[in-house]
N, C-alpha and C positions, 0 to 999 in steps of 0.2 A: 651347622646351619640347618634350620628346619626347611623341609619341602612341604609346601601347603597344597592340598588338593581341595579345590572348591566344590561345593555342592549347594543347591538351593532348596530350601524347604518351602513347599507350597502350602497355603492355608487349606485345611480340610473343610470342604464345603459339602454338606450332606446332599445326597442325590436329588432330593426334591428342589434344592436351591441352586443346582448347577446352572440353570439358565441365568443366574446372576452374573456368572463369569462371562457369558456371551454379551450380556448387556453392558457390563463394565468395560469390556474391551472395544466397544464402539463409542466414540465420543459424541455420537448422536444424543446421548444423555445430556451433554453440556448445553443443548438448546431445547431440551424437552423437559418441561416442569414435572410431568407425571413420572418420568424415569428417575429424575433426581429425588422425587418424593419416595420412591421405592427404596432407594439407598438410605435416605435420611431416616426412614422409619426403622431401620435396623438398629441404629444407636445414634440419636441426634448429637450427643455430646462428642462421641468419637468422630462422627462425620465432620463436625466443625473442626475438631483438633487436627485432622489429617487434610484439611484444606479442600474438602468436598471431593476427595479422590477415592472412587469406589474400590480400586484395587488395594490401596492402603487400608481402607476401611475393613475389607474382608480379612486382611492380614492381622489387623489389630483388635478387632472385636472379640470378646470372650467366646470360646467355643460353645459354652452353654447357651448363649444367646442365639447362635446359629441353629443349634439343635432345637431350641424352642420355636423358632420361626419355621423350621422344617415340619412342625406339627400344626402350624397355624393355617387352617384352611382358607381363611379370609385373605391372609397375606399371599399365600400361594396362588389364589385366584387372581389377585391384583397383579402379581408378577407375570402370570401367564397372559393377562390382558395386555400389559405394557410390552411384553416381548412380541405379542401379535402386532402391535402398532409398529415396532421396529421392522418386523418382517414385511409388513405391508409397505412401509416406506421404502425398503430396499428393493422391492420387486415391482413397484408401480411403474407405469409408463410415464415418463416425465417430459418436460418441455422440449428438451433437445431432440429426442427421438420424434416427437410429434412435428417438430419444425423442420428438421433436416434429414430424418430417416436413419435407420439402423446401419445402413452401409457406411455412411460417413462416420458414425459413432465407432464402427469397428476399424476403419482405416485412418481416421483423422484424430488420433489421440493427441492430447496436449500434455506436455510436461511443464509444470510451473515451478521454477527454481527461486528460492528465497533464502537469504542467510538466516532469517528467523521466522518462526511461525508462532503466533499467539492463538491457540485454540481454546485453552483453558488454563487457569492459574496453576493447576496441579501438574501441568507439563511445562515447566519453566525454561523454554528454549526461545524466549523472546525478550526484547528490552522495551519496546514501545510501539508507537503507531504503525511503523512499517510491518512489524510482525503480527500485530493484531489485525491489520488490514489483510495480510496474507491468510490468517486463520479464517477470517470472515469470507474471503474469496473461496476457500475450499468448501466451507459450509454451504454457500449459495450454489457453487458448482454441483455439490451433492444434491441439493434440493431440486435443481433444474435438470439433473441427469447429464451434465456436461462430462464427456469422457476425459477427465483430467486426473493427473497423478501429481502429487507434490514431492519435491526434492529439497531437503534441508540438511542440517547438521545436528547430531545428537550431542549437544554440549553436556559434558559430564558434570559440570558445575553450573551451567546455565548462566543467566544474568544474576547479578549480585542481589542479596537481601540487604535492605537498608536498616541501619539503626542510627539514632541521633543521640549525641551526648547532651549534657545539661545546657550547653551553650548553643545547641542546634547544629553542630558540625556533623556532617554525614560520614558514617563509617560503613565499609562494605564487608559483608560476609559472603562466603561462597560454599554453602553446604552442598555436598555431592548429591547428585541424582542417583537414586537406587532404581535402576530400570526394571527390576523385578517387582517393585511396588507401584509401577506406573502402568497406564493402559496401553502398553506397547507389546509387540511380539518380535522376537529375534527372527530375522529372515534366514532360512536354512536352505541347503542344497538338497539334491535327491537322496543323499545319504544321511540327512539329518544334521549335518555339520553346518556351522555358520557359513553363509555365502560370503565369499571374500572377493573383492576387486582391488586392484593395485594401481597406484598413481606414482609415476616416476618423479623424483625430485633430485636436484643436483646436490652433490657433496661439495660443499664450499669450504675452502681454507682461506682465511682472511687474506685479501690482496691477490688471490689467484683466481683464474678461471676454473670452472668445475672440470675436474679430470675424470669424474665418474658420476654415476647416478645410483640412487637406491630406490627401492619400491616401498611406498607406505601402504600397508594393508588396511583396508576398510571393511568392517562389517556394517550391517544396517538393521535398524529397528523399524518395524511397520506400525503405523498408527492408522486405525480406521476412523475416518471422519465422515460418518454416514456411509455413502457409497463410494467415497473418494479415498484411495490409499495415499498416505503420506509416508515417505521413506526418509529416515534420518541416518546419515552416515556417521560412523563411529570409528575413531582411530585407536581406541583403547584395546588393542589387540596384542596378545603376547608376542607375536612375531615381530612387532615393531620395537625399535629402540626406545628407551624411556623418554627421550626428548620428543620423539614423534607421537607418542601416546598423548602428549599434552596438546597436540594440534587441535583436538576437538574438546578442549578442556573448558574454556570460557568464551562467551560471546563478546566480540569486540575487545578482547584482551590481548596482551603481548605487544611486541614492537611491530614495525612495518614489515619486516621479513616474515614474521609470524602471520600477519594479515595476508600476505601474498600466498603463503602455503595454504591457509584456510580457504582462500578463494579458488585455488587450484583443486583442492579436495572437493569443494562444492561443485565446480563446473565440470572438470574432467572426471572426477570420481562419480558424479551424478549421472553423466552420460554412460559411463562404463557400467554402472549398476543397472540402469534401465536395460541395456543390452543383455546383461547376465540374467535378468528377470524375463527376458523374451518380450520386452515392451519396446516397440519401435515408434516413437512419437513422430507425428507429422509436423507438430509445432512445438517449439521450446520458447517459453515465455520467461524472460529475464526480469524479475522484480527487483529493480535497481541494478547497478553495474557490478555488484559483487560476484555474480555468477557468469560474467561475460566470457570466461575461458571455455565455457561449454561450446561456444560457437567454433572455436578452433578445434576442439575434440570432435565435433560433428563433421567438420571438413576432413579431418584425418581419417575418420571411419569411412566416409564416402570414397576417399582416395584408395583406401585399403580394399574396400569391397568391389569398387567398379574399375579400379586401375586408371583413373582419370587424373589430369593435371590439377594443381591447386586451384587455378582460376575457375575451372569447370565445377569442381566440388563446392567452391565458395559460392558460386552463383546459385546452385541448387539449394545449398544449406540456408543461405540468406532468405530465400523465399519462405522458409518455414520458421524464421526467428522473429520474435516480437520483443521489443525492449520498452519498459516503462521506467521513466525517470521520475524521482520524487524530490530532486534537489533544486532549490530555487536560486542558488548562488554558486559560482564556480568553485569557491573555496570548500564547498561541501562535497565535492566529487572525490572519489577514491583515485588518487594519483600516486605513482611510485617513481622515485628517482631512477634515472637511466642505469647507473652502476649497480643499484640494488636489484632491479628486476632482470637485468641482462642474463644472469646464469639460468634463470627459469625460462626465459624466452629461448635461450640456446637449446635447452632440452626439447621444448615444443617444436622449434624449427627443425631440429634433427629428425624428429618423428614425421615431419611433413616433407622432408627432403628439400628444404628451402634455406637460403642464407638467413642468419639471424636478423640482419638489418631489414629484410623484407617483412618479417613478422613484427618486428619492433615498430615499423611504420604504421601498422594497423591501429596502434594505440596512441599515435602522436597527433596533436592538433594540427601541426604542420608536418605532413607526412614526408616532406622533402628535407626536413631539418635533422641534423645529427643529434642535436641536443634536445632538451625539453623532456618533461615528464611523460611517462606512459600512463594514460588516463583511461580508467576502465569504462566509463560511459562512451568515450570515443571508440574504443574497441567494439562495444556493443552496437553503436550506431553504424560503424563501418561493416559489421558482420550481420546486420539485420536489414530487412526491407520495411519493417513497420515499427514506428516509435510513437510514444505519446507521453504527455504530461498528465497530471492528475486533477486538474481543475481548469476552467476556461482561462483564468488569470495566470495560472502556472504554465499553461500551454504558451501563452504570450511570452512569459519570461524564458521558457525553455527555447523558444524559437530565437529570441534575442541572444541567449547564451551560446547557442550552437550554430548561429548563422555563419560563424567562421569556417564551418565545414561545408557551407554552400556559399562561397564568397560572392558570387555574381547573381545571387537570388535575393530578391527583396525580402526583408525580414518577415513580412506577413505571409509570404508564400513558402517559407522554409517548411518542409513536409513533416513537421512534428505536430501531431494532432493533440487534442485535449479529450480526455475521457474522465469525467469527475468521479471521484471515489464515492463509496457508500459504506454502510454498515449492515450487519446481519440482524434483522429485526428480532428473530427468535431468541438471539443471544442477549440483546440489550434492553428489551422492554421488560420493566419490572412486573412482579406478580400482580400488583394492584391494578395496573393499567391493562395487563394481559386479560385479567378477569373481565374488565369493562369491555374490551374489544370483543371478547368472545360473546358477551351478552348482546352487544349492539351492532357489531359488524358481522357476527356469525362465527361459528367454530372454525371456519377455514380462513380466518383473517390473515394468517401468515402466508396464505397462498395468493392473496390479492395485493401483496405489498407494492406491486408496480402499477396499480390501477388507480389513478387520481380520482376518478368518478366514484369508485367504491369507498374511498376514504372520506368523501363528503358526508358519509353517514355519521361521522363524529359529531356533526351539528345536532344530531338527534339524541345524543347523550344528555340526560337532564343535568342542568348546571349543578344541582345539589349533589348528584352522584359523582360527577367528575371532581368536584371540590373535595368531597369526602375521600375519594381515592388519593387526591394530592395530599391531604392532611395525614392519611395513614402512611403514605410513602415517606413523608418527611419525618413522622414520628418513628418509623422503623429505622430510617437512616440515622437519626439522632441516637437511638439505642445502640446501633451497630458501631457508631463512632465512639461512644462511651466505652463499649466493649474493647475496642482497639486501644483506647487510652489506659484502661485497667490492665490489659495484657502487657502493654509496654512497661507500666510501672512494676508489674510482677517480674518481668525479665530483668529489670534493672535493680530488683531487690528493694523497691520503694514500699512505702507504707500506705499508698493510696487505696482507699476503701470505696466500695460501691456508692455509699452515701455522699462521698466527696465529689463524685462526678455528676451527681444529679443536677447541679447548677450549670453544668457545661452543656450548652446548646439548649435552647428553648424550642420544644417541638411545635410551638405555635408561631414562631417568629419567621419573618422573611429570611430565607437561607440562600446564600450565594456560594456556588462551588467553583473551584479552580483546581484542576488536577491534570497533570501532563508531565512530560519530560521537562526538567528545569534547565532550559538553555537561555542564554542571556537575551536573545532576540524575542523571546516570548514574554519578557517583561512582567514576571510574576509579582514584582513589587510596585508596579505602576500605581496601584490603588493606595500605596502608602507614602506618596510624595508629600501630602499635606495631612499630617496625623491629627491635627486639631479639627480639621474639616471632616475627616473620616470619623473621628470620635463622635462628633455631633450627629453624624448620620446613623451610626450604629447604636448609640445609647439613648435615643429618645424612648422614654418609657411607654408612650402610647403607640410608637411605631418602631419596635426593636428590629435590628438587622444583625445577622451573624454571618461569618465567613468561614468556610471549610476549605483548607488547602491540602493537597497531597501531591507527591511526585518525587522522582529521583533525578539527580544530576549524574552525568557520566563521571566515572571515577577520576578522570583527568580534567574535568571541567571545573576548575576552581571558581570561575565566575558564577556558574550555576549553583555550586555549593554555598557560596556567599549569599545568594538569594534565599536559599532555604534557611540559612542561619539567621538572616535578618528577619524573616517572617516569624521564626520561632522566638526570637528575642522580643519582638513586638507583642506576640501572643502572651508573653509572660509579664508584661507591664500591667500596672493596676488598671489603666484605662481600657485594656482590651482582654483581660482574663475572662474566659467564658464566652467571649464574642468572636475571637479569632482562634481557630484550632488548626493544628497541622497533624494530619494522620500519617504515621510512619509506615514505610514499607509498601508503597503503592504497587498494586498488581491488578489483574483483571477483576478479581473479586471485589476489591475496594472500588474500582471504577464502576462496576455494576451498581454498587450501593449508592454511589454519589450521583451518577447520571440519572438515576430514577428517583432520588430522594430530595435533591435540592430544588429550589424554585427558579433560580436563575443560574445559567452556566456562563461564566465569564471567560473571555478569550481576548488577550491583549498583545498579539504579535506586532512587530514592526512590519508594515506592508512594504514590499511584497514577499516577505521571507517565509510565510506559511504556505507551502505548496498546495495543500488542501486542508488538512485538519479533519478529524472525524468525531472527536468527542462531543462537539456541539450537535452533530447529527443524532448521536445516541440520546442526548438529553432531549432534543426536540421531539423525537417520536414518543417520549414519555410525558409530553406536555410541559416540559421544562423550557422556559423562555431563554433564548440565546442572546447574550449581550456581547457584541464583538466588534472589533475593528473590521472594516470591510476588506477582508483578505481571504485568500483561499476559497473554499466552497461558499462562504457566507455572501460573497459578491453575487452569486447566482441565486441564493435562497432568500435573501432579505427582501421582504415585500412591504415593509412599513408597518404592517399590523400583525406580524408573526414573530416579533422579537425586537431587539434594539440594536442600533448602529452607534458605535463610538467613532466620532469624527465623520468625515465625508469622503473617505477613500483617498486621502492625500498620501503622497510619498515624499518624505522629508529627507533631504540631503544632510541637514543638520539634525542629528538624532536627538540631541539634548532639547532643541527647540520643539521637535516633534513630540517627544515624550511629555514635555510640559503642556503643550496644547491638548494632547489626547488625555492626559490626566484630568485637566480642567473639564474636558468634554464628558469624561466618565463621572466626575463628581456631579455635574449638572444633570446628567442622565439619571443618576440615583436620586438626587434631591427633587427634581421636577417631574420625572416620569415613573421610574420603577417603583420607588417606595410609595408615593401617593396612589398609584394604580393598584398596588397590592392591598393597601389598607383602606381603600374606598369601598365600604360595605353598604349593602341595601338593608331594608328592614328585616330580611331573612338572614342577615349576617354573611351574605355572599358577595365576593368581589366580582361583580358581573363583567366589568371591563377586562379584568385579568383572565377570567374564564374564557371570554371570547378570544383573547389572544392565545390562550392555550389551545383552543380548538383550531385556530388558524395555523398555529405552529405544527400541530399534528397533521392536519390536512395537507399542508404544503411541503412538509419535510418527509414524512413517512413514505409516501408513494414514490418519491423521486430519489432521495439520497440513501438508497439501500443497495446492498450488494446483489440483490436479484436483478435489479435494473442494470447495475454495473456489469455483472457477468454476462447478462444477455447482450449488452453492447459489445463486450469483448468478443463474444462468440460471433455476433453478426458482422462486426466491423473488422475484426482481426483474425480470430481463430479459424473460422470457416474459409474465408478467402485465402488465408495463408496456407491452410491445409490443402486446399484445392490447387493452389499454385505449386506447392512443394511436390505433391503427388504427380502433377503433370510434368514437373521437371525431372522426376525419376523415371518416367515412362521411356521405354526403348533405350535403356542404358544411358540415361541422361541426355537424350537426343535434343530436347528443347534447350537445355543448358549449353550444349555444344553450339547450337545454332545461335543462341543469344550472344555467347562470348565471341563467336566469329564476327557477328554483326557489330558488336561493340569495338572490336579491334579495327574493323574497317572505318567506323565512325571516328575513333580516336586518331587514326592515321590521317583522315581527310579533314578533320576539324580546323586545323590552323588556316586552311584556305577559305573557310566559311566566313563571309562578310556581307554586310548590307551596304550596297553601293550608293543608293539614293532613295529618298522618300519624298513623296509629294501628297498634298491634300487638296481636294477639289474645292473651289470657291475661296481660295486664299485663306484657308483655315478659319473661316467665319461660318457659323451655323446657328440657326434659330433653335431655341429649346424645343425638343420634341421631334426635331428632324435628324437626319443622318449626315455625318461627316464621312465622305468617301476618301479613303487613303489608298495609295499605291506605293509599292516598294520594289526596287530591283535588288535581288538577292543572288549572290554568287555562292553556289553550293559545291563547285568543283566536282569531285568524284562522286558526291552524293546525289541522290535524286529526291524529288519532292515527297516521296513515300517514306523517306528516312527522317523527315523533320516536321516540326510544327513551326509555323511562322505566326507570331501573335502580335496584336496591338495591345500595348500595356498603357492604360490611361487613368487619369484621375485629376483632382483639383490641385492647383498650384497654391502652396502656402508660402507667404512672404516672397512670392514671386519667383521662387526657385526650387522649393521642395515639393516633390510630387507625392500627394497622398493617394494611394491606389484606390480606385473605385472598382476596377475589374479588368478583365482581359477579353479580347475578341479574336477569334481565329481568322486568319487571312487565307485565301485560296490561291493556288497557283493558276494564274489566268493565261500565261503565255510563256512558251519556251523560247528564250532569246538566243539559244545556242551557246556553246562554249561553257556549259555548266551554269549559265545565268538564266534566271527566271523572273518574270514580273508577277508580283502578288497583289491582290486587291482585298480590301476589307472595309468594314464600316464601323463607326462608333455612333451610337444613338445618344444625342445630347439630352440629358435629363434635367439639368439645372443650369441656370444662367451663372455667369462668372468666368473667371480665368482658369482655363484647363490646359492640360498638355498631354501628349502621348509620346510613346517611344515604340520602336519595332525591335523584336528580338527573335532569335532562332534557337530552337531546342531540339535535341534528338527525340525521335518518336519510334517506338516499337511496341507491338501489342503485348509483349511479355514483360515490359517494364512496369513496375508497380506504380510509379508516378513519373511525371515528365522531368523531374529534377533528379532522378535516380543516378544519372551519370555525372551530375554536378557540372554540366557543360551548358553555357548560355552565351550566345553571341549577340551583343547589342550593337546598335548603329554607332 
């Protein structure tokens, strides 16, 4: 048997060109056009062939070309200039330091955990919107100077590459990632060997409890995303058993046990890696529930370091944990059967010195039940003090979904906030629009992305220039799509020639794009419910319309695969050939082409299943008009003149009925609004009404729905307050956590005796609008005192005479000590509107160290 000794051959880069390696290793180039141009100039053909990956380019380009460039003084001068731009970017004083100061930057580091990161298509460790959002999050954190580090997984095969057969059935390929051809660097220790961390996993024999554990070794790859480091954990280490090396093989692959192991590697391995690197984050941000095991590992490390009980360590750790949920329905949450996850919980419980049942309860919806699944978002919520949804509507849905964890709290007050997603402008604005913005908004337009007043300058862009940019963008996109179709034919051994694709897509026709993950709730085929009506819309010679689709279905989502198959079938029929096109193998590169090149971006989810959605944001800041169901972010952005709404924001229990209604709404929208507006031209041949809508789209979407605004909000609302609370909890060997836990124990012990004995309202509960209703209540606090509680008036309008629609709350004050632990409280309600109203009185625990009044999930109502 042969013994193989591996070695890696690096490309020889002549000394004058060595700065290319520095430039290639920082993904800042992925959102800097000048840097990308430096690489494209080396060899445009090879650059395209390697998927715009600078490291692969340098490995594949002929040596003679590099030698030639090493003597090209003009090229070397441009390289030096662009490298200077990178250096200036990395060293400038950014927003975070100007706002919060260097001290918090040094002590309040944030670790952002995500199962996937979509930074660029050449680093395929993402599958869709969640990962692309995470990549944009890192980019804006870099732009703003937020002290953030990313933690993810180095999937050796990443997400699948898609190919479609002649019938449109999706097939998956998993080409391996060659990390030496990617813009990554292996993390090493002081001796230059790979830095290794280990995660214990149970050795499971079918039907038995684990009798032993094994360590899975993880190395890590560093990716520089501007000034933000991203570390990707990798189990393909020789010390691991062959089956353990597969744990970081594919994204969202394998069975449920495989998923548990991946999530343990991400959460536990990520925390261990940070410690090995000497990084001690004050805040850990869980981007979805996949990484929630990090919270248990953080607690374990505090117990180990400070010698404190679990409850104390948990109190301190939770102060520095932030959880973002992206899931609008319970079925979408990561949940594991009791018997499946029990061995892994047993290993973690042993490390904490706790009974397994106590750790298991942390992930149960009903913490007192023996049965029930272990739900990762529940673990995240129970182990964090801050949580949010990703749009205003999704915040509402998340509060309703998780009210079960706050059973005595009104759904509107469940403390899950909303922070609407955004996208990274520098990544997603096409070159044609970027050139216009530079000319009319100034060369620093990327720096004003959060300033709505600055974006009103788009009104000053001459209509003719804006339309010319739109025409160029569409023509470029059509050419790129034809290139994809030719490449697909070549891969399949077909005889399609360039001349045969010239009739596919008219660069002057109204072009509608639809590209995203193909899940059934996104209704990709809604537009095809009435093919005759659609044909009439698309094939009018004086007003042609064309549709471009792209996207992948999860390998196990046969419903999504059928949607793709149906669209491909329709695109091959005589009525729709050349008018309906499906672009194979959707990735970030294809997405950039489409969101900047089409005229209308179509979005047809079933409300309220789109938690946020971001592709329409990318399109909108390119002047592409969004046509969407009023779901996710579009509920907040739609203003009547900046795009189009499908339907009126209804939610249909009968999905077939809802689909039929919204398909009819979409056809009417196309026939009566979209198509006429696009083709209504003046004497100069310009669609003035369409251009006005483009300007409104840009001015309303670009300054608001971007990740600069989003990350600033995360910093101001979550990161900085969480870091401040966490650091204060650690002070004096966790003295504040000890104090808070002692107070909580006292409150929990006394709470059963807390009750509201009587309530009275002055004036027989009648009050004139604009006047105050004075309310008094006798409250029995028992062993507690008024400083331990808040007593609130909870009031609102009565609906159907019995349902209280909350309008607000008003604090009551302790007016008299009646003795025996009884107190008289007084409060007022200002009557604002005539009609039937009602109020109730409630008591809640109060402590200055509680993040919110519902943190203990205790409420006493009358």
